[in-house]
PyMOL Python script that loads the backbone (N, CA, C, O; Angstrom):
from pymol import cmd

cmd.read_pdbstr("""\
ATOM      1  N   MET A   1       7.687  -8.567   5.164  1.00  0.00           N
ATOM      2  CA  MET A   1       6.967  -9.091   3.868  1.00  0.00           C
ATOM      3  C   MET A   1       7.147  -7.779   3.001  1.00  0.00           C
ATOM      4  O   MET A   1       7.461  -6.702   3.508  1.00  0.00           O
ATOM      5  N   SER A   2       6.930  -7.957   1.708  1.00  0.00           N
ATOM      6  CA  SER A   2       6.957  -6.821   0.604  1.00  0.00           C
ATOM      7  C   SER A   2       5.585  -6.107   0.615  1.00  0.00           C
ATOM      8  O   SER A   2       4.567  -6.680   1.001  1.00  0.00           O
ATOM      9  N   ALA A   3       5.608  -4.591   0.093  1.00  0.00           N
ATOM     10  CA  ALA A   3       4.367  -3.819   0.075  1.00  0.00           C
ATOM     11  C   ALA A   3       3.476  -4.890  -0.774  1.00  0.00           C
ATOM     12  O   ALA A   3       2.360  -5.129  -0.314  1.00  0.00           O
ATOM     13  N   MET A   4       3.812  -5.461  -1.802  1.00  0.00           N
ATOM     14  CA  MET A   4       2.780  -6.233  -2.760  1.00  0.00           C
ATOM     15  C   MET A   4       2.223  -7.474  -1.720  1.00  0.00           C
ATOM     16  O   MET A   4       1.066  -7.890  -1.654  1.00  0.00           O
ATOM     17  N   GLY A   5       3.218  -7.862  -1.055  1.00  0.00           N
ATOM     18  CA  GLY A   5       2.852  -9.061  -0.020  1.00  0.00           C
ATOM     19  C   GLY A   5       1.533  -8.478   0.966  1.00  0.00           C
ATOM     20  O   GLY A   5       0.502  -9.101   1.221  1.00  0.00           O
ATOM     21  N   HIS A   6       1.882  -7.186   1.397  1.00  0.00           N
ATOM     22  CA  HIS A   6       1.075  -6.395   2.451  1.00  0.00           C
ATOM     23  C   HIS A   6      -0.275  -6.474   1.655  1.00  0.00           C
ATOM     24  O   HIS A   6      -1.198  -7.132   2.134  1.00  0.00           O
ATOM     25  N   LEU A   7      -0.407  -5.883   0.561  1.00  0.00           N
ATOM     26  CA  LEU A   7      -1.406  -5.445   0.021  1.00  0.00           C
ATOM     27  C   LEU A   7      -2.309  -6.638  -0.474  1.00  0.00           C
ATOM     28  O   LEU A   7      -3.532  -6.602  -0.345  1.00  0.00           O
ATOM     29  N   ILE A   8      -1.569  -7.812  -1.108  1.00  0.00           N
ATOM     30  CA  ILE A   8      -2.233  -9.276  -1.183  1.00  0.00           C
ATOM     31  C   ILE A   8      -3.039  -9.569  -0.022  1.00  0.00           C
ATOM     32  O   ILE A   8      -4.231  -9.862  -0.118  1.00  0.00           O
ATOM     33  N   SER A   9      -2.284  -9.481   1.308  1.00  0.00           N
ATOM     34  CA  SER A   9      -2.771 -10.096   2.236  1.00  0.00           C
ATOM     35  C   SER A   9      -4.145  -9.187   3.309  1.00  0.00           C
ATOM     36  O   SER A   9      -4.833  -9.594   4.246  1.00  0.00           O
ATOM     37  N   ARG A  10      -4.060  -7.710   2.531  1.00  0.00           N
ATOM     38  CA  ARG A  10      -4.665  -6.941   2.763  1.00  0.00           C
ATOM     39  C   ARG A  10      -6.001  -6.969   2.179  1.00  0.00           C
ATOM     40  O   ARG A  10      -7.057  -6.780   2.782  1.00  0.00           O
ATOM     41  N   PHE A  11      -5.830  -7.245   0.845  1.00  0.00           N
ATOM     42  CA  PHE A  11      -7.239  -7.163  -0.167  1.00  0.00           C
ATOM     43  C   PHE A  11      -6.878  -8.439  -1.071  1.00  0.00           C
ATOM     44  O   PHE A  11      -6.638  -8.296  -2.270  1.00  0.00           O
ATOM     45  N   PRO A  12      -6.853  -9.570  -0.507  1.00  0.00           N
ATOM     46  CA  PRO A  12      -6.692 -10.683  -1.322  1.00  0.00           C
ATOM     47  C   PRO A  12      -7.545 -11.037  -2.734  1.00  0.00           C
ATOM     48  O   PRO A  12      -7.120 -11.822  -3.582  1.00  0.00           O
ATOM     49  N   HIS A  13      -8.684 -10.394  -2.821  1.00  0.00           N
ATOM     50  CA  HIS A  13      -9.481 -10.480  -3.650  1.00  0.00           C
ATOM     51  C   HIS A  13      -9.072  -9.672  -4.925  1.00  0.00           C
ATOM     52  O   HIS A  13      -9.573  -9.854  -6.035  1.00  0.00           O
ATOM     53  N   ARG A  14      -8.071  -8.731  -4.620  1.00  0.00           N
ATOM     54  CA  ARG A  14      -7.578  -7.967  -5.590  1.00  0.00           C
ATOM     55  C   ARG A  14      -6.025  -8.313  -6.025  1.00  0.00           C
ATOM     56  O   ARG A  14      -5.349  -7.432  -6.555  1.00  0.00           O
ATOM     57  N   GLU A  15      -5.554  -9.457  -5.813  1.00  0.00           N
ATOM     58  CA  GLU A  15      -4.258 -10.030  -6.062  1.00  0.00           C
ATOM     59  C   GLU A  15      -4.062 -10.205  -7.455  1.00  0.00           C
ATOM     60  O   GLU A  15      -2.948  -9.832  -7.822  1.00  0.00           O
ATOM     61  N   LEU A  16      -4.683 -10.588  -8.208  1.00  0.00           N
ATOM     62  CA  LEU A  16      -4.536 -10.584  -9.602  1.00  0.00           C
ATOM     63  C   LEU A  16      -4.423  -8.948 -10.265  1.00  0.00           C
ATOM     64  O   LEU A  16      -3.609  -8.579 -11.112  1.00  0.00           O
ATOM     65  N   SER A  17      -5.184  -8.357  -9.796  1.00  0.00           N
ATOM     66  CA  SER A  17      -5.349  -6.903 -10.105  1.00  0.00           C
ATOM     67  C   SER A  17      -3.860  -6.095  -9.401  1.00  0.00           C
ATOM     68  O   SER A  17      -3.555  -5.029  -9.935  1.00  0.00           O
ATOM     69  N   ILE A  18      -3.327  -6.394  -8.706  1.00  0.00           N
ATOM     70  CA  ILE A  18      -2.228  -5.901  -7.682  1.00  0.00           C
ATOM     71  C   ILE A  18      -1.243  -6.481  -8.762  1.00  0.00           C
ATOM     72  O   ILE A  18      -0.936  -5.682  -9.646  1.00  0.00           O
ATOM     73  N   ARG A  19      -0.819  -7.460  -8.820  1.00  0.00           N
ATOM     74  CA  ARG A  19       0.315  -8.219  -9.558  1.00  0.00           C
ATOM     75  C   ARG A  19       0.609  -7.597 -11.030  1.00  0.00           C
ATOM     76  O   ARG A  19       1.648  -7.271 -11.604  1.00  0.00           O
ATOM     77  N   ARG A  20      -0.961  -7.574 -11.436  1.00  0.00           N
ATOM     78  CA  ARG A  20      -0.509  -6.858 -13.071  1.00  0.00           C
ATOM     79  C   ARG A  20      -0.277  -5.351 -12.804  1.00  0.00           C
ATOM     80  O   ARG A  20       0.639  -4.823 -13.435  1.00  0.00           O
ATOM     81  N   LEU A  21      -0.954  -4.641 -11.997  1.00  0.00           N
ATOM     82  CA  LEU A  21      -0.439  -3.152 -12.011  1.00  0.00           C
ATOM     83  C   LEU A  21       0.926  -2.956 -11.395  1.00  0.00           C
ATOM     84  O   LEU A  21       1.595  -1.940 -11.584  1.00  0.00           O
ATOM     85  N   PHE A  22       1.290  -3.930 -10.682  1.00  0.00           N
ATOM     86  CA  PHE A  22       2.703  -3.345 -10.153  1.00  0.00           C
ATOM     87  C   PHE A  22       3.617  -3.972 -11.438  1.00  0.00           C
ATOM     88  O   PHE A  22       4.676  -3.369 -11.616  1.00  0.00           O
ATOM     89  N   ALA A  23       3.369  -5.000 -12.271  1.00  0.00           N
ATOM     90  CA  ALA A  23       4.283  -5.376 -13.135  1.00  0.00           C
ATOM     91  C   ALA A  23       4.297  -4.387 -14.302  1.00  0.00           C
ATOM     92  O   ALA A  23       5.318  -4.434 -14.989  1.00  0.00           O
ATOM     93  N   HIS A  24       3.424  -3.559 -14.637  1.00  0.00           N
ATOM     94  CA  HIS A  24       3.093  -2.726 -15.523  1.00  0.00           C
ATOM     95  C   HIS A  24       3.221  -1.053 -15.378  1.00  0.00           C
ATOM     96  O   HIS A  24       3.236  -0.274 -16.331  1.00  0.00           O
ATOM     97  N   SER A  25       3.318  -0.658 -13.825  1.00  0.00           N
ATOM     98  CA  SER A  25       3.431   0.343 -13.590  1.00  0.00           C
ATOM     99  C   SER A  25       4.496   1.114 -12.543  1.00  0.00           C
ATOM    100  O   SER A  25       4.552   0.954 -11.324  1.00  0.00           O
ATOM    101  N   ALA A  26       5.282   1.952 -13.334  1.00  0.00           N
ATOM    102  CA  ALA A  26       6.158   2.397 -12.278  1.00  0.00           C
ATOM    103  C   ALA A  26       5.538   3.350 -11.167  1.00  0.00           C
ATOM    104  O   ALA A  26       5.828   3.366  -9.971  1.00  0.00           O
ATOM    105  N   GLU A  27       4.689   4.078 -11.788  1.00  0.00           N
ATOM    106  CA  GLU A  27       4.050   4.965 -10.852  1.00  0.00           C
ATOM    107  C   GLU A  27       3.455   4.191  -9.429  1.00  0.00           C
ATOM    108  O   GLU A  27       3.460   4.623  -8.277  1.00  0.00           O
ATOM    109  N   PHE A  28       2.858   2.670 -10.047  1.00  0.00           N
ATOM    110  CA  PHE A  28       2.152   1.898  -8.865  1.00  0.00           C
ATOM    111  C   PHE A  28       3.399   1.587  -7.813  1.00  0.00           C
ATOM    112  O   PHE A  28       3.422   1.757  -6.594  1.00  0.00           O
ATOM    113  N   ARG A  29       4.405   1.085  -8.679  1.00  0.00           N
ATOM    114  CA  ARG A  29       5.491   0.497  -7.931  1.00  0.00           C
ATOM    115  C   ARG A  29       6.128   1.565  -6.711  1.00  0.00           C
ATOM    116  O   ARG A  29       6.398   1.267  -5.547  1.00  0.00           O
ATOM    117  N   ALA A  30       6.247   2.709  -7.294  1.00  0.00           N
ATOM    118  CA  ALA A  30       6.740   3.642  -6.330  1.00  0.00           C
ATOM    119  C   ALA A  30       5.805   4.000  -5.006  1.00  0.00           C
ATOM    120  O   ALA A  30       6.342   4.067  -3.901  1.00  0.00           O
ATOM    121  N   ILE A  31       4.473   4.213  -5.157  1.00  0.00           N
ATOM    122  CA  ILE A  31       3.326   4.288  -4.432  1.00  0.00           C
ATOM    123  C   ILE A  31       3.598   2.968  -3.321  1.00  0.00           C
ATOM    124  O   ILE A  31       3.738   3.147  -2.112  1.00  0.00           O
ATOM    125  N   CYS A  32       3.637   1.693  -3.956  1.00  0.00           N
ATOM    126  CA  CYS A  32       3.993   0.639  -2.988  1.00  0.00           C
ATOM    127  C   CYS A  32       5.180   0.743  -1.788  1.00  0.00           C
ATOM    128  O   CYS A  32       5.186   0.459  -0.590  1.00  0.00           O
ATOM    129  N   ALA A  33       6.357   1.391  -2.886  1.00  0.00           N
ATOM    130  CA  ALA A  33       7.573   1.312  -1.981  1.00  0.00           C
ATOM    131  C   ALA A  33       7.163   2.471  -0.954  1.00  0.00           C
ATOM    132  O   ALA A  33       7.728   2.301   0.126  1.00  0.00           O
ATOM    133  N   ASP A  34       6.340   3.598  -0.988  1.00  0.00           N
ATOM    134  CA  ASP A  34       6.269   4.410  -0.159  1.00  0.00           C
ATOM    135  C   ASP A  34       5.384   3.816   1.161  1.00  0.00           C
ATOM    136  O   ASP A  34       5.507   4.079   2.357  1.00  0.00           O
ATOM    137  N   TYR A  35       4.391   2.859   0.423  1.00  0.00           N
ATOM    138  CA  TYR A  35       3.295   2.122   1.325  1.00  0.00           C
ATOM    139  C   TYR A  35       4.210   1.228   2.292  1.00  0.00           C
ATOM    140  O   TYR A  35       3.985   1.239   3.502  1.00  0.00           O
ATOM    141  N   GLU A  36       5.234   0.462   1.752  1.00  0.00           N
ATOM    142  CA  GLU A  36       5.968  -0.238   2.284  1.00  0.00           C
ATOM    143  C   GLU A  36       7.162   0.365   3.603  1.00  0.00           C
ATOM    144  O   GLU A  36       7.529  -0.151   4.659  1.00  0.00           O
ATOM    145  N   GLU A  37       7.461   1.508   3.012  1.00  0.00           N
ATOM    146  CA  GLU A  37       8.468   2.619   4.129  1.00  0.00           C
ATOM    147  C   GLU A  37       7.395   2.803   5.463  1.00  0.00           C
ATOM    148  O   GLU A  37       7.604   2.444   6.622  1.00  0.00           O
ATOM    149  N   ALA A  38       6.184   3.482   4.910  1.00  0.00           N
ATOM    150  CA  ALA A  38       5.041   3.929   5.936  1.00  0.00           C
ATOM    151  C   ALA A  38       4.848   2.725   6.822  1.00  0.00           C
ATOM    152  O   ALA A  38       4.572   3.056   7.975  1.00  0.00           O
ATOM    153  N   LEU A  39       4.917   1.289   6.599  1.00  0.00           N
ATOM    154  CA  LEU A  39       4.428   0.362   7.383  1.00  0.00           C
ATOM    155  C   LEU A  39       5.526   0.232   8.345  1.00  0.00           C
ATOM    156  O   LEU A  39       5.349   0.190   9.562  1.00  0.00           O
ATOM    157  N   ALA A  40       6.744   0.165   7.722  1.00  0.00           N
ATOM    158  CA  ALA A  40       8.111  -0.154   8.740  1.00  0.00           C
ATOM    159  C   ALA A  40       8.076   0.909   9.433  1.00  0.00           C
ATOM    160  O   ALA A  40       8.063   0.691  10.644  1.00  0.00           O
ATOM    161  N   ALA A  41       8.049   2.305   9.035  1.00  0.00           N
ATOM    162  CA  ALA A  41       7.777   3.321  10.338  1.00  0.00           C
ATOM    163  C   ALA A  41       6.857   3.174  11.069  1.00  0.00           C
ATOM    164  O   ALA A  41       6.933   3.493  12.256  1.00  0.00           O
ATOM    165  N   LEU A  42       5.868   2.700  10.573  1.00  0.00           N
ATOM    166  CA  LEU A  42       4.582   2.615  11.913  1.00  0.00           C
ATOM    167  C   LEU A  42       4.894   1.434  12.907  1.00  0.00           C
ATOM    168  O   LEU A  42       4.708   1.438  14.124  1.00  0.00           O
ATOM    169  N   GLN A  43       5.405   0.432  12.137  1.00  0.00           N
ATOM    170  CA  GLN A  43       5.709  -0.910  13.016  1.00  0.00           C
ATOM    171  C   GLN A  43       6.810  -0.134  14.317  1.00  0.00           C
ATOM    172  O   GLN A  43       6.650  -0.218  15.534  1.00  0.00           O
ATOM    173  N   HIS A  44       7.764   0.504  13.676  1.00  0.00           N
ATOM    174  CA  HIS A  44       8.993   1.009  14.547  1.00  0.00           C
ATOM    175  C   HIS A  44       8.321   2.191  15.814  1.00  0.00           C
ATOM    176  O   HIS A  44       8.349   2.042  17.036  1.00  0.00           O
ATOM    177  N   TRP A  45       7.895   3.048  15.231  1.00  0.00           N
ATOM    178  CA  TRP A  45       6.808   3.854  16.314  1.00  0.00           C
ATOM    179  C   TRP A  45       5.750   3.188  17.234  1.00  0.00           C
ATOM    180  O   TRP A  45       5.417   3.696  18.305  1.00  0.00           O
ATOM    181  N   GLU A  46       5.233   2.008  16.754  1.00  0.00           N
ATOM    182  CA  GLU A  46       4.550   1.172  17.701  1.00  0.00           C
ATOM    183  C   GLU A  46       5.389   0.520  18.709  1.00  0.00           C
ATOM    184  O   GLU A  46       4.992   0.359  19.863  1.00  0.00           O
ATOM    185  N   THR A  47       6.614   0.119  18.272  1.00  0.00           N
ATOM    186  CA  THR A  47       7.381  -0.743  19.048  1.00  0.00           C
ATOM    187  C   THR A  47       7.997   0.145  20.057  1.00  0.00           C
ATOM    188  O   THR A  47       8.228  -0.308  21.178  1.00  0.00           O
ATOM    189  N   ALA A  48       8.264   1.279  19.782  1.00  0.00           N
ATOM    190  CA  ALA A  48       8.824   2.255  20.478  1.00  0.00           C
ATOM    191  C   ALA A  48       7.948   2.987  21.521  1.00  0.00           C
ATOM    192  O   ALA A  48       8.418   3.788  22.328  1.00  0.00           O
ATOM    193  N   ASN A  49       6.350   2.578  21.429  1.00  0.00           N
ATOM    194  CA  ASN A  49       5.512   2.941  22.322  1.00  0.00           C
ATOM    195  C   ASN A  49       5.709   4.532  21.993  1.00  0.00           C
ATOM    196  O   ASN A  49       6.043   5.205  22.969  1.00  0.00           O
ATOM    197  N   TYR A  50       5.552   5.208  20.784  1.00  0.00           N
ATOM    198  CA  TYR A  50       5.462   6.590  20.587  1.00  0.00           C
ATOM    199  C   TYR A  50       4.236   6.748  19.687  1.00  0.00           C
ATOM    200  O   TYR A  50       4.248   6.858  18.460  1.00  0.00           O
ATOM    201  N   ASP A  51       3.093   6.741  20.563  1.00  0.00           N
ATOM    202  CA  ASP A  51       1.817   6.879  19.983  1.00  0.00           C
ATOM    203  C   ASP A  51       1.539   7.931  19.095  1.00  0.00           C
ATOM    204  O   ASP A  51       0.692   7.670  18.241  1.00  0.00           O
ATOM    205  N   ALA A  52       2.064   9.116  19.077  1.00  0.00           N
ATOM    206  CA  ALA A  52       1.832  10.304  18.332  1.00  0.00           C
ATOM    207  C   ALA A  52       2.259   9.939  17.135  1.00  0.00           C
ATOM    208  O   ALA A  52       1.477   9.915  16.185  1.00  0.00           O
ATOM    209  N   LYS A  53       3.438   9.635  17.019  1.00  0.00           N
ATOM    210  CA  LYS A  53       4.384   9.383  15.729  1.00  0.00           C
ATOM    211  C   LYS A  53       3.600   8.230  14.843  1.00  0.00           C
ATOM    212  O   LYS A  53       3.419   8.290  13.627  1.00  0.00           O
ATOM    213  N   ALA A  54       3.167   7.141  15.742  1.00  0.00           N
ATOM    214  CA  ALA A  54       2.633   5.912  15.123  1.00  0.00           C
ATOM    215  C   ALA A  54       1.418   6.337  14.503  1.00  0.00           C
ATOM    216  O   ALA A  54       1.053   5.766  13.474  1.00  0.00           O
ATOM    217  N   GLN A  55       0.653   7.393  15.064  1.00  0.00           N
ATOM    218  CA  GLN A  55      -0.997   7.668  14.572  1.00  0.00           C
ATOM    219  C   GLN A  55      -0.365   8.428  13.141  1.00  0.00           C
ATOM    220  O   GLN A  55      -0.941   8.066  12.115  1.00  0.00           O
ATOM    221  N   GLU A  56       0.496   9.208  12.999  1.00  0.00           N
ATOM    222  CA  GLU A  56       1.176  10.007  12.079  1.00  0.00           C
ATOM    223  C   GLU A  56       1.236   8.767  10.649  1.00  0.00           C
ATOM    224  O   GLU A  56       0.768   8.940   9.524  1.00  0.00           O
ATOM    225  N   TYR A  57       1.809   7.808  11.063  1.00  0.00           N
ATOM    226  CA  TYR A  57       2.344   6.970  10.145  1.00  0.00           C
ATOM    227  C   TYR A  57       1.079   5.872   9.730  1.00  0.00           C
ATOM    228  O   TYR A  57       1.006   5.268   8.660  1.00  0.00           O
ATOM    229  N   ARG A  58       0.224   5.795  10.734  1.00  0.00           N
ATOM    230  CA  ARG A  58      -1.178   4.971  10.482  1.00  0.00           C
ATOM    231  C   ARG A  58      -1.956   5.606   9.497  1.00  0.00           C
ATOM    232  O   ARG A  58      -2.574   5.028   8.603  1.00  0.00           O
ATOM    233  N   VAL A  59      -1.884   7.211   9.760  1.00  0.00           N
ATOM    234  CA  VAL A  59      -2.970   7.922   8.701  1.00  0.00           C
ATOM    235  C   VAL A  59      -1.950   8.078   7.187  1.00  0.00           C
ATOM    236  O   VAL A  59      -2.419   8.389   6.092  1.00  0.00           O
ATOM    237  N   PHE A  60      -0.816   7.846   7.395  1.00  0.00           N
ATOM    238  CA  PHE A  60      -0.065   7.884   6.399  1.00  0.00           C
ATOM    239  C   PHE A  60      -0.134   6.751   5.165  1.00  0.00           C
ATOM    240  O   PHE A  60      -0.224   6.902   3.946  1.00  0.00           O
ATOM    241  N   ALA A  61      -0.046   5.433   6.084  1.00  0.00           N
ATOM    242  CA  ALA A  61      -0.258   4.263   5.356  1.00  0.00           C
ATOM    243  C   ALA A  61      -1.708   4.246   4.828  1.00  0.00           C
ATOM    244  O   ALA A  61      -1.931   3.830   3.691  1.00  0.00           O
ATOM    245  N   ALA A  62      -2.758   4.716   5.675  1.00  0.00           N
ATOM    246  CA  ALA A  62      -4.257   4.502   5.341  1.00  0.00           C
ATOM    247  C   ALA A  62      -4.611   5.462   3.842  1.00  0.00           C
ATOM    248  O   ALA A  62      -5.378   5.040   2.977  1.00  0.00           O
ATOM    249  N   GLU A  63      -3.929   6.739   3.757  1.00  0.00           N
ATOM    250  CA  GLU A  63      -4.290   7.425   2.724  1.00  0.00           C
ATOM    251  C   GLU A  63      -3.303   6.780   1.464  1.00  0.00           C
ATOM    252  O   GLU A  63      -3.717   7.036   0.333  1.00  0.00           O
ATOM    253  N   LEU A  64      -2.274   6.120   1.537  1.00  0.00           N
ATOM    254  CA  LEU A  64      -1.594   5.358   0.528  1.00  0.00           C
ATOM    255  C   LEU A  64      -2.391   4.442  -0.101  1.00  0.00           C
ATOM    256  O   LEU A  64      -2.565   4.431  -1.320  1.00  0.00           O
ATOM    257  N   GLU A  65      -3.037   3.433   0.910  1.00  0.00           N
ATOM    258  CA  GLU A  65      -3.956   2.259   0.684  1.00  0.00           C
ATOM    259  C   GLU A  65      -5.165   3.059  -0.389  1.00  0.00           C
ATOM    260  O   GLU A  65      -5.750   2.496  -1.314  1.00  0.00           O
ATOM    261  N   MET A  66      -5.312   4.314  -0.024  1.00  0.00           N
ATOM    262  CA  MET A  66      -6.625   4.562  -0.721  1.00  0.00           C
ATOM    263  C   MET A  66      -6.260   5.175  -2.262  1.00  0.00           C
ATOM    264  O   MET A  66      -7.054   5.323  -3.191  1.00  0.00           O
ATOM    265  N   GLU A  67      -4.961   5.452  -2.242  1.00  0.00           N
ATOM    266  CA  GLU A  67      -4.598   5.765  -3.634  1.00  0.00           C
ATOM    267  C   GLU A  67      -3.937   4.523  -4.190  1.00  0.00           C
ATOM    268  O   GLU A  67      -3.689   4.640  -5.390  1.00  0.00           O
ATOM    269  N   ILE A  68      -3.650   3.583  -3.757  1.00  0.00           N
ATOM    270  CA  ILE A  68      -3.394   2.327  -4.125  1.00  0.00           C
ATOM    271  C   ILE A  68      -4.826   1.735  -4.716  1.00  0.00           C
ATOM    272  O   ILE A  68      -5.040   1.421  -5.887  1.00  0.00           O
ATOM    273  N   LEU A  69      -5.593   1.678  -3.791  1.00  0.00           N
ATOM    274  CA  LEU A  69      -7.177   1.097  -4.447  1.00  0.00           C
ATOM    275  C   LEU A  69      -7.487   1.972  -5.500  1.00  0.00           C
ATOM    276  O   LEU A  69      -7.889   1.346  -6.481  1.00  0.00           O
ATOM    277  N   ARG A  70      -7.443   3.373  -5.684  1.00  0.00           N
ATOM    278  CA  ARG A  70      -7.732   4.271  -6.628  1.00  0.00           C
ATOM    279  C   ARG A  70      -7.311   3.813  -7.967  1.00  0.00           C
ATOM    280  O   ARG A  70      -7.963   3.838  -9.011  1.00  0.00           O
ATOM    281  N   MET A  71      -6.044   3.366  -7.745  1.00  0.00           N
ATOM    282  CA  MET A  71      -5.144   3.097  -8.784  1.00  0.00           C
ATOM    283  C   MET A  71      -5.673   1.648  -9.308  1.00  0.00           C
ATOM    284  O   MET A  71      -5.607   1.365 -10.505  1.00  0.00           O
ATOM    285  N   LEU A  72      -6.060   0.987  -8.599  1.00  0.00           N
ATOM    286  CA  LEU A  72      -6.622  -0.325  -8.966  1.00  0.00           C
ATOM    287  C   LEU A  72      -7.835  -0.251  -9.916  1.00  0.00           C
ATOM    288  O   LEU A  72      -7.916  -0.817 -11.006  1.00  0.00           O
ATOM    289  N   ASP A  73      -8.830   0.588  -9.296  1.00  0.00           N
ATOM    290  CA  ASP A  73     -10.264   0.486  -9.840  1.00  0.00           C
ATOM    291  C   ASP A  73      -9.791   1.171 -11.062  1.00  0.00           C
ATOM    292  O   ASP A  73     -10.287   0.614 -12.041  1.00  0.00           O
ATOM    293  N   LEU A  74      -9.028   2.159 -11.390  1.00  0.00           N
ATOM    294  CA  LEU A  74      -8.749   2.765 -12.541  1.00  0.00           C
ATOM    295  C   LEU A  74      -8.199   1.767 -13.575  1.00  0.00           C
ATOM    296  O   LEU A  74      -8.580   1.805 -14.744  1.00  0.00           O
ATOM    297  N   SER A  75      -7.401   0.975 -13.181  1.00  0.00           N
ATOM    298  CA  SER A  75      -6.872   0.207 -13.950  1.00  0.00           C
ATOM    299  C   SER A  75      -7.822  -0.905 -14.498  1.00  0.00           C
ATOM    300  O   SER A  75      -7.726  -1.243 -15.678  1.00  0.00           O
ATOM    301  N   THR A  76      -8.776  -1.505 -13.627  1.00  0.00           N
ATOM    302  CA  THR A  76      -9.860  -2.335 -13.983  1.00  0.00           C
ATOM    303  C   THR A  76     -10.828  -1.595 -14.925  1.00  0.00           C
ATOM    304  O   THR A  76     -11.346  -2.160 -15.888  1.00  0.00           O
ATOM    305  N   GLU A  77     -11.062  -0.228 -14.587  1.00  0.00           N
ATOM    306  CA  GLU A  77     -11.991   0.133 -15.732  1.00  0.00           C
ATOM    307  C   GLU A  77     -11.547   0.570 -16.754  1.00  0.00           C
ATOM    308  O   GLU A  77     -12.347   1.261 -17.386  1.00  0.00           O
ATOM    309  N   MET A  78     -10.434   0.427 -17.244  1.00  0.00           N
ATOM    310  CA  MET A  78      -9.618   0.660 -18.538  1.00  0.00           C
ATOM    311  C   MET A  78      -9.585  -0.833 -19.084  1.00  0.00           C
ATOM    312  O   MET A  78      -9.162  -0.890 -20.238  1.00  0.00           O
ATOM    313  N   LYS A  79      -9.846  -1.746 -18.663  1.00  0.00           N
ATOM    314  CA  LYS A  79     -10.039  -3.014 -19.170  1.00  0.00           C
ATOM    315  C   LYS A  79     -11.137  -3.230 -19.885  1.00  0.00           C
ATOM    316  O   LYS A  79     -12.221  -2.968 -19.364  1.00  0.00           O
ATOM    317  N   PRO A  80     -11.085  -3.720 -21.137  1.00  0.00           N
ATOM    318  CA  PRO A  80     -12.038  -3.974 -22.198  1.00  0.00           C
ATOM    319  C   PRO A  80     -13.158  -5.220 -21.403  1.00  0.00           C
ATOM    320  O   PRO A  80     -14.114  -5.679 -22.029  1.00  0.00           O
TER     321      PRO A  80
END
""", "prot")
cmd.dss("prot")
cmd.show_as("cartoon", "prot")
cmd.util.cbc("prot")
cmd.orient("prot")
């Protein structure tokens, strides 16, 4: 699943905003790519039963989610 797919499944009520911002913001797309990589690394370390590394990526993915939500909030505040 793509980062946008993960975000939409995690925040289905924000789907339209996610799609709009993804289409119009290179910065948002870059953060989404980082989020996708963090989720892939998290899955890898969870599968490998390496809890310390998995926790690092769990925290990183959560931080990226917060940034993504902040960007979504800002983009909806800017709309008339």
